N, CA, C and O atoms as a MOPAC input file, in Angstrom:
PM7 MOZYME 1SCF
protein

 N     13.02800 1     0.01400 1    13.37000 1
 C     12.10500 1     0.43900 1    12.15700 1
 C     11.62100 1     1.76800 1    12.00400 1
 O     11.29300 1     2.30500 1    13.06200 1
 N     11.51400 1     2.32300 1    11.14900 1
 C     11.25200 1     3.72400 1    11.40600 1
 C      9.93800 1     3.90200 1    10.77600 1
 O      9.59000 1     3.38000 1     9.71700 1
 N      9.16100 1     4.77000 1    11.59800 1
 C      7.66200 1     5.16000 1    11.36400 1
 C      7.47400 1     5.25300 1    10.07100 1
 O      8.49300 1     5.54800 1     9.44700 1
 N      6.13800 1     5.04400 1     9.20700 1
 C      5.64300 1     5.52400 1     7.65500 1
 C      5.50900 1     6.63300 1     7.63300 1
 O      4.94500 1     7.24300 1     8.54100 1
 N      5.95900 1     7.14400 1     6.66200 1
 C      6.09800 1     8.17400 1     6.18700 1
 C      4.23700 1     8.93100 1     5.71400 1
 O      3.59500 1     8.67800 1     4.69500 1
 N      3.90000 1     9.70000 1     6.67900 1
 C      2.26100 1     9.71000 1     6.25100 1
 C      1.88400 1    11.13600 1     5.19900 1
 O      0.74600 1    11.57500 1     5.03200 1
 N      3.34800 1    11.78400 1     4.47200 1
 C      2.83500 1    12.60100 1     3.81000 1
 C      2.75300 1    12.22300 1     2.35100 1
 O      2.30100 1    13.12000 1     1.64000 1
 N      2.99900 1    11.39400 1     1.90000 1
 C      2.90800 1    10.57500 1     0.68700 1
 C      1.20600 1     9.81900 1     0.80400 1
 O      0.67900 1     9.42800 1     1.84500 1
 N      0.68800 1     9.78500 1    -0.41100 1
 C     -0.40700 1     9.19200 1    -0.66400 1
 C     -0.42300 1     7.74400 1    -0.51200 1
 O      0.74500 1     7.35500 1    -0.50800 1
 N     -1.18800 1     6.84200 1    -0.39400 1
 C     -0.98900 1     5.21300 1     0.00900 1
 C     -0.85400 1     4.61500 1    -1.50800 1
 O     -1.47200 1     4.85300 1    -2.54500 1
 N     -0.02400 1     3.93800 1    -1.25800 1
 C      0.61000 1     3.19200 1    -2.24600 1
 C      0.55400 1     1.78500 1    -2.32400 1
 O      0.95400 1     1.17400 1    -1.33400 1
 N      0.05700 1     1.01100 1    -3.49200 1
 C      0.09000 1    -0.56500 1    -3.34400 1
 C      1.20700 1    -0.96800 1    -3.58800 1
 O      1.58000 1    -0.52300 1    -4.67400 1
 N      2.18600 1    -1.81500 1    -2.95000 1
 C      3.07200 1    -2.41200 1    -2.63900 1
 C      3.12000 1    -3.75700 1    -2.02600 1
 O      2.05200 1    -4.17100 1    -1.57700 1
 N      4.24200 1    -4.57200 1    -1.91800 1
 C      4.14400 1    -5.98500 1    -1.40500 1
 C      3.88200 1    -5.61700 1     0.02700 1
 O      2.84900 1    -6.19700 1     0.36100 1
 N      4.30400 1    -4.99900 1     0.89100 1
 C      4.11600 1    -4.81500 1     2.10600 1
 C      2.51400 1    -4.57100 1     2.43700 1
 O      1.92800 1    -5.35100 1     3.18700 1
 N      1.98500 1    -3.68500 1     1.96300 1
 C      0.55300 1    -3.40700 1     1.61700 1
 C     -0.49200 1    -4.54600 1     1.37400 1
 O     -1.54200 1    -4.68300 1     2.00100 1
 N     -0.02800 1    -5.34700 1     0.34900 1
 C     -0.67800 1    -6.74200 1    -0.05100 1
 C     -0.58600 1    -7.85000 1     1.13000 1
 O     -1.43300 1    -8.64200 1     1.54300 1
 N      0.78600 1    -7.60800 1     1.52700 1
 C      0.77100 1    -8.99900 1     2.29500 1
 C      0.23000 1    -8.37100 1     3.86100 1
 O     -0.26100 1    -9.21000 1     4.61600 1
 N      0.29100 1    -7.26900 1     4.23700 1
 C     -0.29700 1    -6.98400 1     5.41900 1
 C     -1.90200 1    -6.98400 1     5.40600 1
 O     -2.51300 1    -7.24400 1     6.44300 1
 N     -2.40600 1    -6.75900 1     4.50200 1
 C     -4.00400 1    -6.97800 1     3.90300 1
 C     -4.47700 1    -8.65100 1     3.90300 1
 O     -5.51100 1    -9.07200 1     4.42200 1
 N     -3.55800 1    -9.39200 1     3.26200 1
 C     -3.87500 1   -10.58600 1     3.44900 1
 C     -3.78600 1   -11.18300 1     4.61600 1
 O     -4.74700 1   -11.80300 1     5.07200 1
 N     -2.61700 1   -11.08000 1     5.26400 1
 C     -2.33900 1   -11.63500 1     6.44700 1
 C     -3.84700 1   -10.88000 1     7.82400 1
 O     -4.60400 1   -11.51600 1     8.55700 1
 N     -3.71200 1    -9.50400 1     7.64400 1
 C     -5.13500 1    -9.21500 1     8.61300 1
 C     -6.38100 1    -9.63400 1     8.31500 1
 O     -7.27100 1    -9.50000 1     9.15400 1
 N     -6.60600 1   -10.13900 1     7.21800 1
 C     -7.97200 1   -10.73200 1     6.89800 1
 C     -7.93300 1   -12.10600 1     7.16200 1
 O     -8.99200 1   -12.63900 1     7.49300 1
 N     -6.72100 1   -12.91100 1     7.06400 1
 C     -6.91500 1   -14.15500 1     7.37100 1
 C     -7.12100 1   -14.39400 1     9.15200 1
 O     -7.82700 1   -15.21400 1     9.74000 1
 N     -6.21500 1   -13.34100 1     9.68800 1
 C     -6.25000 1   -13.29900 1    11.47200 1
 C     -7.39400 1   -12.82600 1    11.65800 1
 O     -7.73400 1   -13.40300 1    12.69100 1
 N     -8.11000 1   -12.25900 1    11.40400 1
 C     -9.31700 1   -11.51600 1    11.20700 1
 C    -10.35700 1   -12.49500 1    11.52700 1
 O    -10.98600 1   -12.70800 1    12.56300 1
 N    -10.37200 1   -13.01300 1    10.41700 1
 C    -11.32200 1   -14.22300 1    10.42400 1
 C    -11.32000 1   -15.53600 1    11.28500 1
 O    -12.29200 1   -16.09100 1    11.79800 1
 N     -9.86100 1   -15.93700 1    11.32500 1
 C     -9.89100 1   -16.92400 1    12.38300 1
 C     -9.92700 1   -16.49700 1    14.11700 1
 O    -10.19900 1   -17.25000 1    15.05100 1
 N     -9.54500 1   -14.98200 1    14.17000 1
 C     -9.95200 1   -14.47700 1    15.42300 1
 C    -11.48600 1   -14.38100 1    15.73700 1
 O    -11.94300 1   -14.83100 1    16.78900 1
 N    -12.20300 1   -13.82200 1    14.85500 1
 C    -13.46100 1   -13.71500 1    15.05400 1
 C    -14.33100 1   -14.92000 1    15.12500 1
 O    -15.41700 1   -14.91600 1    15.70500 1
 N    -13.84800 1   -15.89700 1    14.54800 1
 C    -14.52600 1   -17.57200 1    14.50200 1
 C    -13.98600 1   -18.28600 1    15.81300 1
 O    -14.42700 1   -19.34200 1    16.26700 1
 N    -12.91900 1   -17.49700 1    16.36000 1
 C    -12.64400 1   -18.31300 1    17.66900 1
 C    -13.17800 1   -17.57400 1    19.09800 1
 O    -13.16000 1   -17.96500 1    20.26500 1
 N    -13.65800 1   -16.33500 1    18.47300 1
 C    -14.08500 1   -15.33600 1    19.57200 1
 C    -13.23600 1   -14.75600 1    20.24400 1
 O    -13.57200 1   -14.57100 1    21.41400 1
 N    -11.98100 1   -14.29100 1    19.87200 1
 C    -11.19800 1   -13.48600 1    20.66200 1
 C    -10.84400 1   -12.17500 1    19.53700 1
 O    -10.86100 1   -12.31600 1    18.31400 1
 N    -10.62800 1   -11.30200 1    20.03000 1
 C    -10.07800 1   -10.07900 1    19.32100 1
 C     -8.91300 1    -9.89300 1    18.31200 1
 O     -9.00600 1    -9.26800 1    17.25600 1
 N     -7.81900 1   -10.50900 1    18.77100 1
 C     -6.77700 1   -10.67100 1    17.85800 1
 C     -5.56000 1    -9.84300 1    18.04400 1
 O     -4.46800 1   -10.19300 1    17.59600 1
 N     -5.77700 1    -8.59600 1    18.79700 1
 C     -4.77400 1    -7.90400 1    18.93600 1
 C     -3.37000 1    -7.76700 1    19.32300 1
 O     -2.50900 1    -6.89500 1    19.20900 1
 N     -3.46900 1    -9.22000 1    19.94200 1
 C     -2.00300 1    -9.62500 1    20.26000 1
 C     -1.01100 1    -9.74800 1    18.91100 1
 O      0.19000 1    -9.55000 1    18.72900 1
 N     -2.06700 1   -10.15500 1    18.10300 1
 C     -1.21300 1   -10.68200 1    16.85500 1
 C     -1.27700 1    -9.40100 1    15.79900 1
 O     -0.41100 1    -9.30600 1    14.92900 1
 N     -2.28300 1    -8.47300 1    15.90700 1
 C     -2.56600 1    -7.15400 1    14.70700 1
 C     -1.54900 1    -6.09100 1    15.09800 1
 O     -1.19900 1    -5.35300 1    14.17800 1
 N     -0.89800 1    -5.83500 1    16.55100 1
 C      0.00800 1    -4.86900 1    16.88200 1
 C      1.48000 1    -5.39100 1    16.00100 1
 O      1.93300 1    -4.77800 1    15.03500 1
 N      2.00700 1    -6.50800 1    16.52100 1
 C      3.11200 1    -6.70200 1    16.05700 1
 C      3.06500 1    -7.00200 1    14.31100 1
 O      4.01000 1    -6.64600 1    13.60700 1
 N      2.28200 1    -7.44800 1    13.93900 1
 C      2.14300 1    -7.42400 1    12.46000 1
 C      2.34200 1    -6.27200 1    11.89500 1
 O      3.26400 1    -5.95600 1    11.14500 1
 N      1.17300 1    -5.43900 1    12.38700 1
 C      1.26200 1    -3.72300 1    11.68600 1
 C      2.74800 1    -3.18100 1    12.05100 1
 O      3.27000 1    -2.41400 1    11.24200 1
 N      3.25400 1    -3.43800 1    12.89200 1
 C      4.92900 1    -3.01800 1    13.16200 1
 C      5.89300 1    -3.47700 1    12.04000 1
 O      6.57700 1    -2.77700 1    11.29400 1
 N      5.75900 1    -5.07300 1    12.11700 1
 C      6.82100 1    -5.69500 1    11.38400 1
 C      6.52000 1    -5.39700 1     9.74900 1
 O      7.16100 1    -4.61100 1     9.05000 1
 N      5.64600 1    -6.03300 1     9.42200 1
 C      5.31100 1    -6.03500 1     8.01600 1
 C      4.87600 1    -4.80300 1     7.60200 1
 O      5.58800 1    -4.24900 1     6.76400 1
 N      3.87900 1    -4.22600 1     7.97600 1
 C      3.65800 1    -2.87200 1     7.33300 1
 C      4.40000 1    -1.45100 1     7.70000 1
 O      4.38100 1    -0.47600 1     6.94900 1
 N      5.11100 1    -1.49500 1     9.08700 1
 C      6.17500 1    -0.36500 1     8.92200 1
 C      5.26600 1     0.42800 1    10.29000 1
 O      5.99400 1     1.23900 1    10.86300 1
 N      4.30800 1     0.36800 1    10.69700 1
 C      3.57300 1     1.59500 1    11.50500 1
 C      4.27700 1     1.65700 1    12.79500 1
 O      4.84500 1     0.75500 1    13.41000 1
 N      4.14800 1     2.72800 1    13.04200 1
 C      4.58700 1     2.92400 1    14.79200 1
 C      3.91400 1     2.48800 1    15.80600 1
 O      2.79600 1     2.16300 1    15.40600 1
 N      4.06100 1     2.27200 1    17.21300 1
 C      3.29700 1     1.84100 1    17.83900 1
 C      1.93000 1     2.42800 1    18.25000 1
 O      0.97400 1     1.71200 1    18.54800 1
 N      1.90100 1     3.65800 1    18.24800 1
 C      0.52500 1     4.25300 1    18.37800 1
 C     -0.53100 1     3.93900 1    17.23000 1
 O     -1.71800 1     3.61100 1    17.21600 1
 N      0.41500 1     4.18200 1    16.30600 1
 C     -0.50600 1     3.95800 1    14.72200 1
 C     -1.15400 1     2.33200 1    14.58300 1
 O     -2.25200 1     2.02800 1    14.11700 1
 N     -0.08400 1     1.39900 1    15.15300 1
 C     -0.66500 1     0.07600 1    15.29500 1
 C     -1.90300 1    -0.18200 1    16.23800 1
 O     -2.93900 1    -0.80500 1    16.00600 1
 N     -1.48200 1     0.49000 1    17.38100 1
 C     -2.57200 1     0.05900 1    18.51600 1
 C     -3.97700 1     0.63200 1    18.06700 1
 O     -5.01400 1    -0.02900 1    18.12900 1
 N     -3.88800 1     2.09300 1    17.55200 1
 C     -5.07700 1     2.74900 1    16.76900 1
 C     -5.77600 1     1.66500 1    15.93500 1
 O     -6.89800 1     1.27600 1    16.26100 1
 N     -5.17300 1     1.19800 1    14.93000 1
 C     -5.66500 1     0.50600 1    13.61600 1
 C     -6.16700 1    -0.83500 1    14.07600 1
 O     -7.17100 1    -1.38100 1    13.61900 1
 N     -5.14100 1    -1.47700 1    15.31700 1
 C     -5.66200 1    -2.72000 1    16.00400 1
 C     -7.03400 1    -2.18400 1    16.45100 1
 O     -7.93500 1    -2.47000 1    15.66400 1
 N     -7.38400 1    -1.50600 1    17.48200 1
 C     -8.77800 1    -1.15500 1    18.09100 1
 C     -9.76900 1    -0.95300 1    16.87300 1
 O    -10.91200 1    -1.40900 1    16.90100 1
 N     -9.34700 1    -0.36100 1    15.98300 1
 C    -10.32100 1    -0.20300 1    14.42700 1
 C    -11.02200 1    -1.70600 1    14.12300 1
 O    -12.19500 1    -2.08200 1    14.13900 1
 N     -9.53300 1    -2.50100 1    13.79300 1
 C     -9.69400 1    -3.65400 1    13.08700 1
 C    -10.54600 1    -4.72800 1    14.09300 1
 O    -11.24600 1    -5.65300 1    13.68000 1
 N    -10.33700 1    -4.41100 1    15.36400 1
 C    -11.27100 1    -5.26100 1    16.29200 1
 C    -12.66300 1    -4.82800 1    16.22600 1
 O    -13.51100 1    -5.65800 1    15.89700 1
 N    -12.98900 1    -3.66500 1    16.49000 1
 C    -14.25400 1    -3.22700 1    16.40500 1
 C    -14.98500 1    -3.63100 1    15.09300 1
 O    -16.12100 1    -4.10600 1    15.08800 1
 N    -14.21100 1    -3.39500 1    13.94300 1
 C    -14.78800 1    -3.49700 1    12.48600 1
 C    -15.09500 1    -5.08400 1    12.59600 1
 O    -16.14500 1    -5.43900 1    12.06200 1
 N    -14.20400 1    -6.21800 1    13.30700 1
 C    -14.72900 1    -7.56100 1    13.00300 1
 C    -15.84300 1    -7.79800 1    13.93600 1
 O    -16.69000 1    -8.61200 1    13.56900 1
 N    -16.03200 1    -7.04600 1    15.43700 1
 C    -17.12600 1    -7.56400 1    16.21600 1
 C    -18.38100 1    -7.00600 1    15.72000 1
 O    -19.44400 1    -7.56200 1    15.99300 1
 N    -18.33100 1    -5.91700 1    14.99200 1
 C    -19.34300 1    -5.46900 1    14.13100 1
 C    -19.99300 1    -6.24700 1    13.40000 1
 O    -21.19700 1    -6.49600 1    13.34900 1
 N    -18.85300 1    -6.74000 1    12.65300 1
 C    -19.55600 1    -7.72300 1    11.43700 1
 C    -20.03300 1    -8.98700 1    11.98100 1
 O    -20.92400 1    -9.66400 1    11.46900 1
 N    -19.36700 1    -9.28500 1    13.09100 1
 C    -19.58700 1   -10.70200 1    13.50400 1
 C    -21.30400 1   -10.69200 1    14.21100 1
 O    -22.16200 1   -11.57100 1    14.13100 1
 N    -21.35100 1    -9.52600 1    14.80100 1
 C    -22.60500 1    -9.21400 1    15.44700 1
 C    -23.92800 1    -9.19200 1    14.33200 1
 O    -25.00500 1    -9.73000 1    14.59000 1
 N    -23.63000 1    -8.46100 1    13.03600 1
 C    -24.23300 1    -8.02700 1    11.86400 1
 C    -24.90300 1    -9.75700 1    11.31000 1
 O    -26.08400 1    -9.95400 1    11.02200 1
 N    -23.80200 1   -10.82300 1    11.27600 1
 C    -24.08200 1   -11.91700 1    10.81000 1
 C    -24.60500 1   -12.76100 1    11.81100 1
 O    -24.94700 1   -13.91100 1    11.53300 1

């Protein structure tokens, strides 16, 4: 799969909506189980959203950090 074209602004399409819904679900389950979820985030971001490996890894780390911060705040 080709890497995403980052020169265009973000558009809401079915890829984006599916990715957001799945990431929120996986993040919730991962946070309640006490694991990060990176093993699921990276393939998900590559397959559904079309990100490259470096972009998927960076976004996965940001999602894991955000999830842990929310968990600590609660």
